[in-house]
C-alpha positions in Angstrom: 153.4 30.1 25.0 151.3 29.1 27.9 151.2 31.6 30.8 152.1 30.9 34.4 148.4 31.3 35.4 147.3 28.8 32.7 150.0 26.3 33.9 149.0 26.7 37.5 145.4 26.1 36.6 146.5 22.9 34.8 148.2 21.7 38.0 145.1 22.5 40.1 143.0 20.4 37.7 145.4 17.5 37.9 145.3 17.4 41.7 141.6 17.7 41.9 141.0 15.0 39.3 143.7 12.7 40.9 142.1 12.9 44.3 138.6 12.4 42.9 139.8 9.4 40.9 141.6 7.8 43.9 139.4 8.7 46.9 135.9 8.7 45.4 133.4 8.8 48.3 136.1 8.0 50.8 139.2 6.1 51.7 137.3 3.3 53.4 140.5 1.3 54.3 141.6 4.2 56.5 138.1 5.1 57.7 137.7 1.5 58.8 140.7 1.2 61.1 142.2 4.7 61.7 140.5 6.9 64.2 139.5 10.4 63.0 141.7 12.1 65.6 144.8 9.9 65.0 148.0 11.7 64.1 151.0 10.4 62.4 154.2 11.1 60.5 155.6 9.7 57.3 158.8 10.0 55.3 159.2 9.9 51.5 162.0 7.4 50.9 164.1 7.0 47.8 164.7 3.4 46.7 166.5 4.3 43.4 168.8 6.9 42.0 168.3 9.8 39.7 167.0 13.4 39.7 164.1 14.0 42.2 161.1 15.9 40.8 157.6 16.6 42.1 158.5 17.8 45.6 156.7 21.1 45.0 153.8 19.3 43.5 153.6 16.9 46.5 153.4 19.9 48.8 150.4 21.2 46.8 148.7 17.8 47.0 149.1 17.7 50.8 147.7 21.2 51.1 144.8 20.4 48.8 143.7 17.5 51.0 144.5 19.0 54.4 146.0 22.4 54.9 146.9 21.5 58.5 149.4 18.9 57.3 153.0 19.9 58.1 155.5 19.2 55.3 159.2 19.5 55.8 161.2 19.5 52.6 164.7 17.9 53.1 165.7 17.6 49.4 164.6 20.1 46.7 163.4 19.4 43.2 166.3 18.9 40.7 168.6 17.3 43.2 170.4 14.0 42.4 169.3 11.4 44.9 170.2 7.8 45.7 168.9 4.8 47.6 168.1 5.6 51.3 167.7 9.4 50.8 164.7 11.0 52.6 163.1 13.7 50.4 160.5 15.0 52.8 158.4 14.3 55.9 154.7 15.0 56.4 153.0 15.1 59.8 149.4 15.5 60.9 146.1 13.6 60.4 146.9 10.0 59.6 143.8 9.7 57.5 144.9 12.7 55.4 148.4 11.4 54.9 147.0 8.1 53.6 144.6 9.9 51.3 147.5 11.7 49.7 149.9 8.8 49.5 149.2 7.3 46.1 148.7 10.6 44.2 152.0 11.9 45.6 154.0 8.8 44.8 152.5 8.2 41.3 153.3 11.8 40.4 156.8 12.0 41.9 157.8 8.6 40.5 156.8 9.7 37.0 158.2 13.2 37.3 161.5 12.0 38.7 161.9 9.6 35.7 161.3 12.4 33.2 163.7 14.8 35.0 166.3 12.1 35.2 166.2 11.3 31.5 166.1 15.0 30.6 169.2 15.6 32.8 171.0 12.9 31.0 170.3 14.4 27.6 171.2 17.9 28.8 174.5 16.6 30.1 175.2 15.1 26.7 174.9 18.5 25.2 177.3 20.4 27.5 179.6 22.7 25.5 177.2 23.1 22.6 174.7 25.9 22.0 171.8 23.5 21.7 168.9 23.2 24.2 166.7 20.1 24.8 163.0 20.4 24.1 160.1 18.2 25.1 157.2 17.5 22.8 153.4 16.8 23.0 154.1 13.1 23.3 153.0 13.1 26.9 150.6 11.1 29.1 147.1 12.3 28.6 145.8 14.3 31.6 149.2 14.9 33.2 151.1 16.9 30.5 151.7 19.8 32.9 153.5 17.4 35.3 155.7 15.9 32.7 156.6 19.3 31.2 157.3 20.6 34.7 159.6 17.7 35.2 161.5 18.5 32.0 162.3 22.0 33.3 163.4 20.5 36.6 165.8 18.2 34.7 167.3 21.2 32.9 165.4 21.0 29.6 163.1 23.5 28.0 159.4 23.3 27.1 158.2 23.3 23.6 154.6 24.5 23.0 152.3 23.2 25.7 149.4 22.3 23.4 147.7 23.0 20.1 146.6 26.5 21.2 149.8 28.3 22.1 151.9 28.0 18.9 151.3 27.4 15.2 153.2 24.3 14.1 152.8 23.4 10.4 153.8 19.7 10.1 153.7 17.3 7.2 150.0 16.6 7.3 149.1 20.3 7.6 151.2 21.1 4.6 149.8 18.3 2.5 146.2 19.0 3.4 146.7 22.7 2.8 148.2 22.1 -0.7 151.9 22.9 0.0 154.3 24.8 2.2 153.8 28.3 0.8 150.0 28.0 0.7 150.0 26.7 4.3 152.1 29.6 5.5 150.1 32.3 3.6 146.8 30.9 4.9 148.3 30.8 8.5 149.4 34.4 8.4 146.0 35.5 7.1 144.3 33.5 9.8 146.4 35.1 12.5 145.7 38.5 11.1 141.9 38.0 10.9 141.7 36.3 14.3 143.9 38.8 16.1 146.0 36.0 17.6 149.7 36.5 18.4 151.2 33.1 17.8 154.6 32.1 16.6 154.8 30.1 13.4 156.9 27.0 13.1 157.2 24.9 9.9 158.5 21.4 9.4 160.8 20.6 6.5 161.2 17.1 5.2 164.2 17.8 2.9 166.5 20.6 1.8 164.1 21.7 -1.0 161.4 22.3 1.6 163.9 24.3 3.7 164.5 26.6 0.7 160.8 27.0 0.1 160.1 27.9 3.7 162.9 30.5 3.6 161.2 32.2 0.6 158.4 33.1 3.0 158.4 35.7 5.8 157.1 35.4 9.3 158.5 31.9 10.2 159.9 31.8 13.7 161.5 28.3 13.6 162.1 25.6 11.1 161.8 22.0 12.2 164.5 19.9 10.5 162.8 16.6 10.7 164.4 13.2 10.2 167.5 14.6 8.4 170.8 12.9 8.6 173.9 14.8 9.9 175.1 16.1 6.6 171.8 17.4 5.5 171.2 18.9 8.9 174.5 20.9 8.6 173.4 22.0 5.1 170.0 23.1 6.4 171.6 25.1 9.3 173.9 26.8 6.8 171.0 27.7 4.5 168.9 29.0 7.3 171.7 31.0 8.9 170.2 33.8 11.2 166.9 34.0 9.3 165.1 32.0 11.9 165.7 29.4 14.7 166.4 25.7 14.0 165.2 22.5 15.6 166.2 18.9 14.9 163.8 16.1 15.6 163.0 12.5 14.6 164.1 9.4 16.4 167.0 11.2 18.2 168.4 9.3 21.2 171.3 9.4 23.6 173.7 8.0 20.9 172.8 10.6 18.3 171.8 13.7 20.1 175.3 15.1 20.5 176.0 14.7 16.8 172.9 16.6 15.9 173.8 19.4 18.3 177.2 19.7 16.7 175.5 20.4 13.4 174.6 23.8 14.9 170.9 23.6 15.6 169.4 25.8 18.3 167.1 23.1 19.7 166.6 19.3 19.7 163.2 18.0 20.5 162.9 14.5 21.9 159.7 12.7 22.7 161.6 10.0 24.5 162.2 12.2 27.6 158.5 11.9 28.4 157.2 8.8 26.6 160.0 6.3 27.2 161.1 6.5 30.9 161.2 4.1 33.8 159.6 5.4 37.0 161.8 6.1 40.0 161.1 3.8 42.9 159.8 5.8 45.9 157.7 5.0 48.9 156.0 6.8 51.7 156.7 5.1 55.0 155.2 5.7 58.4 157.6 7.0 61.0 157.0 5.3 64.4 
């Protein structure tokens, strides 16, 4: 899986690119009417309800733009918030605060939406042994933020990208000429390249589950688009031979039923690709 250093580098890249994109050669609105030496204070106000996420990220943005800005955190990441709550205050150069405003709000609104939906799914699984996973169905360029938000919401991260886990899905299997051939070629590739990557294989039906199990070295089987009865049969077939994961159009109405089939994980793209941003604003404090 991705290392902490790699993840931290991704966050740094996101911040630098977001400020570059938003500020360009200068925040001319502020430069035009705010004196260089003007100082101010602003509060981050919640105008919605849900799980707040992105507080630690906001602190990094403020520090990136102006290390002299003072940030006081009043509500930590992962806390449930409601209308009128104040998450943080920031004080210092008025120009610097305004330069950070949109990047902080855009990120926190999105991250809070992801954390809120993830928390809902996690709560639906209470009492089961199943964990909620995200997917690669993320917004291009800010995957690290959305996966960070999933963790804040109580979920777990799947592979970060194509480079940190082998995942043999339907197209890989079909292009390779079948499940067994794909697995054998993958193990040979890992041996020759010296890479230490876990192998995960997707099954489209119970026959494919049985074929996967005839091979060694598989870390997890993805039980994709199975109904409840076949999921139970697949879990029984797999036993303790490897981990299990359900996926495929799973929502808040079905997720508990799949968990009760006994799978270790349920991956759900909806927690990152189908969310409604939390309403937040940064307001000057007079």
